[in-house]
ROLO-78789 format. One record per residue (C-alpha): z, y negated, x. Coordinates in steps of 0.05 Angstrom, whole numbers, plus 5000, padded with zeros to 4 digits. Layout:
[[Z,Y,X]],
...
This chain:
[[7966,8455,8354]],
[[7956,8522,8391]],
[[7911,8563,8354]],
[[7841,8601,8372]],
[[7784,8607,8329]],
[[7753,8681,8321]],
[[7704,8721,8284]],
[[7726,8784,8254]],
[[7684,8835,8209]],
[[7637,8772,8208]],
[[7690,8725,8176]],
[[7717,8667,8211]],
[[7795,8670,8226]],
[[7850,8632,8264]],
[[7899,8661,8309]],
[[7958,8621,8319]],
[[8029,8630,8349]],
[[8080,8664,8299]],
[[8127,8603,8296]],
[[8071,8558,8276]],
[[8048,8608,8219]],
[[8124,8613,8193]],
[[8130,8536,8198]],
[[8071,8534,8158]],
[[8093,8584,8105]],
[[8161,8550,8097]],
[[8120,8486,8087]],
[[8077,8515,8030]],
[[8134,8545,7999]],
[[8173,8472,8000]],
[[8108,8449,7972]],
[[8109,8494,7914]],
[[8180,8482,7896]],
[[8164,8412,7894]],
[[8101,8421,7852]],
[[8151,8458,7806]],
[[8202,8408,7798]],
[[8154,8353,7788]],
[[8122,8397,7730]],
[[8190,8404,7704]],
[[8204,8330,7704]],
[[8135,8318,7675]],
[[8155,8369,7617]],
[[8224,8332,7605]],
[[8260,8399,7621]],
[[8329,8389,7648]],
[[8347,8385,7720]],
[[8398,8440,7731]],
[[8449,8444,7792]],
[[8433,8496,7846]],
[[8497,8533,7820]],
[[8469,8545,7758]],
[[8398,8564,7780]],
[[8437,8614,7829]],
[[8471,8643,7765]],
[[8412,8649,7721]],
[[8376,8688,7778]],
[[8434,8731,7785]],
[[8438,8754,7710]],
[[8429,8728,7644]],
[[8503,8730,7628]],
[[8523,8697,7688]],
[[8472,8641,7679]],
[[8495,8633,7608]],
[[8569,8625,7633]],
[[8547,8574,7688]],
[[8502,8539,7636]],
[[8559,8539,7583]],
[[8609,8511,7637]],
[[8561,8457,7664]],
[[8553,8432,7593]],
[[8632,8429,7592]],
[[8637,8476,7531]],
[[8684,8531,7516]],
[[8668,8594,7483]],
[[8693,8568,7419]],
[[8653,8505,7422]],
[[8594,8544,7442]],
[[8607,8585,7380]],
[[8619,8528,7331]],
[[8554,8490,7354]],
[[8514,8559,7345]],
[[8549,8589,7285]],
[[8555,8658,7327]],
[[8618,8688,7329]],
[[8661,8675,7397]],
[[8668,8746,7408]],
[[8591,8761,7405]],
[[8586,8705,7459]],
[[8643,8733,7499]],
[[8612,8804,7500]],
[[8535,8770,7521]],
[[8569,8735,7574]],
[[8611,8796,7597]],
[[8541,8834,7597]],
[[8570,8882,7542]],
[[8523,8861,7490]],
[[8448,8830,7491]],
[[8437,8774,7444]],
[[8380,8776,7393]],
[[8325,8728,7399]],
[[8354,8688,7343]],
[[8426,8684,7373]],
[[8394,8669,7440]],
[[8349,8615,7406]],
[[8413,8584,7379]],
[[8449,8587,7446]],
[[8393,8558,7486]],
[[8388,8500,7437]],
[[8463,8490,7438]],
[[8461,8489,7516]],
[[8396,8440,7516]],
[[8354,8491,7556]],
[[8286,8524,7541]],
[[8296,8594,7512]],
[[8255,8620,7573]],
[[8316,8602,7614]],
[[8362,8654,7583]],
[[8306,8709,7577]],
């Protein structure tokens, strides 16, 4: 590896080419992702497809739609499973309303995901 050990302000430092630093940063991020995945598996959290995670990162409403569709449920089926009106589910999915904590707990349970995924 191409690097240089220097001392700056009394502290030992390493100088290395940018491409090596970028590779190390990329590897560190990958390791963080692997540890998060391993932790989720250890906690028996559901493994979700990338498309669902992307939707969840975009917004709660888009994430809820993606989760519902991934579970193969219609709005009516989700309404039936939760005891929540289909119109409220539609409003939450369309971003017109925010669900109460009780509503979101019921939806999370029906979609078999931890509540914090929908928070």
